[in-house]
C-alpha positions in Angstrom: 6.2 -63.2 5.4 9.8 -63.1 4.1 12.5 -60.8 5.4 12.5 -59.1 2.0 8.9 -58.3 2.2 9.4 -57.1 5.8 12.1 -54.8 4.5 9.9 -53.5 1.8 7.1 -52.8 4.3 9.5 -51.0 6.6 10.9 -49.0 3.7 7.4 -48.0 2.8 6.7 -46.9 6.3 9.9 -44.9 6.3 8.9 -43.2 3.0 5.5 -42.4 4.4 7.1 -40.8 7.5 9.6 -38.9 5.3 6.7 -37.7 3.2 4.7 -36.6 6.3 7.7 -34.9 7.7 8.3 -33.0 4.4 4.7 -32.0 4.3 4.8 -30.7 7.8 7.9 -28.7 7.1 6.3 -27.3 3.9 3.1 -26.4 5.8 5.1 -24.3 8.2 6.4 -22.0 5.5 4.2 -18.9 5.9 4.2 -15.2 6.5 2.7 -13.7 9.6 2.1 -10.0 10.1 1.2 -7.2 12.5 0.8 -3.5 12.0 0.1 -0.3 13.9 1.6 3.0 15.0 2.8 3.5 11.5 4.8 0.3 11.3 4.3 -3.1 9.6 6.1 -6.2 10.9 6.5 -9.2 8.6 7.5 -12.5 10.3 9.0 -15.0 8.0 8.4 -18.6 9.2 10.2 -21.5 7.6 11.4 -20.6 4.0 10.9 -17.3 2.3 10.5 -18.6 -1.2 8.6 -18.4 -4.4 5.6 -20.2 -2.8 5.2 -17.6 -0.1 6.2 -14.6 -2.3 2.9 -14.0 -3.9 1.1 -13.5 -0.6 3.9 -11.3 0.7 4.1 -9.2 -2.5 0.4 -8.5 -2.5 0.4 -7.6 1.2 3.3 -5.3 0.8 1.8 -3.4 -2.1 -1.5 -3.0 -0.2 0.2 -1.7 2.9 2.3 0.7 1.0 -0.7 2.0 -0.9 -2.4 2.5 2.4 0.4 4.8 3.5 2.7 2.6 5.6 6.3 3.4 5.1 8.1 1.5 7.9 8.5 -2.2 7.4 10.4 -4.6 9.6 11.1 -8.3 8.7 11.5 -10.6 11.7 13.7 -13.5 10.5 14.0 -15.3 13.9 12.0 -18.3 12.5 13.3 -18.0 8.9 15.3 -21.1 7.7 16.3 -19.6 4.3 15.5 -17.2 1.5 15.3 -17.7 -2.3 16.0 -15.1 -4.9 12.3 -14.5 -5.7 11.5 -13.7 -2.1 14.5 -11.4 -1.8 13.5 -9.7 -5.1 10.1 -8.8 -3.6 11.8 -7.3 -0.5 14.0 -5.2 -2.9 10.9 -4.2 -4.8 9.4 -2.8 -1.6 12.6 -0.8 -1.0 12.7 0.8 -4.5 9.0 1.5 -4.3 9.4 3.4 -1.1 12.2 5.4 -2.7 10.0 6.3 -5.6 7.2 7.4 -3.2 9.5 9.5 -1.1 8.6 13.2 -1.4 11.3 15.5 -2.9 11.1 17.9 0.0 10.4 17.3 3.7 9.1 13.9 4.3 6.9 12.5 7.1 6.3 14.9 10.0 8.7 14.6 13.0 5.9 13.3 15.2 5.0 10.5 12.8 6.5 7.8 15.0 5.0 9.0 18.3 1.7 10.4 17.1 -0.1 7.2 18.1 -1.7 4.5 16.0 -1.7 5.1 12.3 -5.2 5.6 10.9 -4.2 5.4 7.2 -5.1 1.8 7.0 -8.7 2.7 7.8 -8.8 4.8 4.6 -8.2 2.3 1.8 -6.5 3.7 -1.4 -6.1 2.3 -4.8 -8.0 -0.9 -5.9 -10.4 -2.6 -3.5 -8.9 -5.3 -1.4 -8.5 -8.8 -2.9 -11.1 -11.5 -2.2 -10.7 -12.9 1.3 -8.4 -10.0 2.4 -10.7 -8.7 5.1 -12.5 -11.9 6.0 -9.6 -14.3 6.1 -6.9 -12.0 7.2 -7.1 -10.2 10.5 -4.0 -8.3 11.4 -3.0 -8.3 15.0 -2.4 -4.8 16.3 1.0 -3.4 16.9 0.9 -0.9 19.8 2.7 2.4 19.8 4.9 1.1 22.6 5.8 -2.0 20.6 6.6 0.0 17.5 8.8 2.4 19.5 10.6 -0.5 21.2 11.4 -2.0 17.8 12.7 1.4 16.5 14.8 1.9 19.6 16.4 -1.5 19.5 16.9 -1.6 15.8 18.2 2.0 15.2 19.1 3.2 18.6 16.3 5.9 18.3 15.0 7.4 21.4 11.3 7.8 22.1 11.7 11.5 21.5 11.3 11.7 17.7 13.5 14.8 17.6 16.5 12.5 18.0 15.5 10.4 15.0 17.6 10.1 11.9 15.7 12.3 9.3 16.7 10.0 6.5 15.0 7.2 8.2 11.8 9.0 9.2 11.4 10.9 6.0 11.8 8.2 3.4 10.5 5.2 5.5 12.6 2.1 5.8 12.8 -1.6 5.3 14.9 -3.4 8.0 15.5 -7.0 8.9 16.2 -8.3 12.4 17.2 -11.6 13.9 18.9 -12.6 10.7 20.8 -15.8 10.6 24.4 -15.9 9.3 23.2 -18.0 6.3 20.4 -15.5 5.4 22.8 -12.6 5.9 25.3 -14.2 3.6 22.8 -14.9 0.7 21.4 -11.4 1.0 24.9 -10.0 0.8 25.8 -12.1 -2.3 22.9 -10.5 -4.2 23.4 -7.0 -2.8 20.0 -7.1 -1.0 21.7 -6.0 2.3 22.4 -2.6 0.6 18.7 -1.9 0.5 17.2 -3.9 3.3 19.0 -2.7 6.4 20.1 -5.7 8.5 20.2 -5.1 12.2 20.8 -7.2 15.2 18.7 -9.2 17.6 15.3 -7.8 18.7 13.0 -9.9 21.0 9.7 -9.9 19.2 8.6 -13.3 20.7 5.7 -11.7 22.5 4.4 -9.8 19.5 1.2 -11.5 18.3 0.9 -11.8 14.5 -1.7 -13.1 12.1 -0.8 -15.5 9.3 -1.3 -14.3 5.7 -3.6 -16.5 3.7 -2.0 -18.3 0.8 -2.5 -16.6 -2.5 -3.5 -18.8 -5.4 -1.9 -17.6 -8.6 -2.0 -18.7 -12.2 1.2 -20.1 -13.8 1.6 -16.9 -15.8 1.0 -14.6 -12.9 3.6 -16.5 -10.9 6.0 -16.2 -13.8 5.4 -12.5 -13.9 6.1 -12.1 -10.3 9.3 -14.1 -10.6 10.4 -12.0 -13.5 9.8 -8.7 -11.7 11.5 -10.0 -8.6 14.7 -10.9 -10.5 14.6 -7.7 -12.5 14.7 -5.9 -9.2 17.8 -7.8 -8.2 19.5 -7.0 -11.5 18.5 -3.3 -11.1 20.2 -3.0 -7.7 23.4 -4.8 -8.7 24.4 -5.3 -12.3 26.6 -8.3 -11.2 23.4 -10.2 -10.8 22.8 -10.1 -14.5 25.5 -12.7 -15.0 23.6 -15.1 -12.8 20.0 -14.3 -13.9 20.3 -12.7 -17.3 19.7 -15.8 -19.5 16.9 -17.0 -17.2 15.2 -13.5 -17.4 15.4 -13.4 -21.2 14.0 -16.9 -21.4 11.1 -16.1 -19.0 10.4 -12.8 -20.7 10.3 -14.3 -24.2 8.0 -17.0 -22.9 5.6 -14.5 -21.4 5.7 -12.2 -24.5 4.4 -15.0 -26.6 1.2 -15.1 -24.5 0.6 -11.3 -24.5 
């Protein structure tokens, strides 16, 4: 065997290792969740991107339809966010604003009233295939929910000290956000809607991974379109960055409708 062939063989092994390493990194991109006591925790593992966005978006819509109005994103294990993923986060914020009642909102004891039972009473369309069988949410106890609230907003366990604007309209907050993620959220104006808080130790909170959602090419494009429209709606400066892309994507989809 000549040195050249040895080099080729070694290069081949290196490429295989690199490919395996990349596959391992990709497989760790996932969304894990827990819910209970009127709160939903979404743990972003690896990259929050257009690959994980379909499962996230479907889950968020389902939980909101089931009556959940308090959402917390745990970014401790998040390596980065793309615009599609952030557009889905913003979509949740604007949907909660639309859902907010014009008068008094949630009752003052909503946080301390014990486990939320609304998830036991499904609303809207039936759950998607595999939702109940493949996706078992780990429970979030009342104490865990209160701890998150206290550490994130400085709220006391006595709900009478809560900020009414938070308890009435619900909220979307992000904790354990890296400087890099904070920066990109700020660039697109996402931090004006998703409240970025400090560090909260959620390492002992058990979560269940969302199953991956298979989507058609057109459905994925529609999700990407909606997500970026959300970003333009919250900050018109984003139109300069995404306007041409949105027009092209919209024209492409309109030809198939």
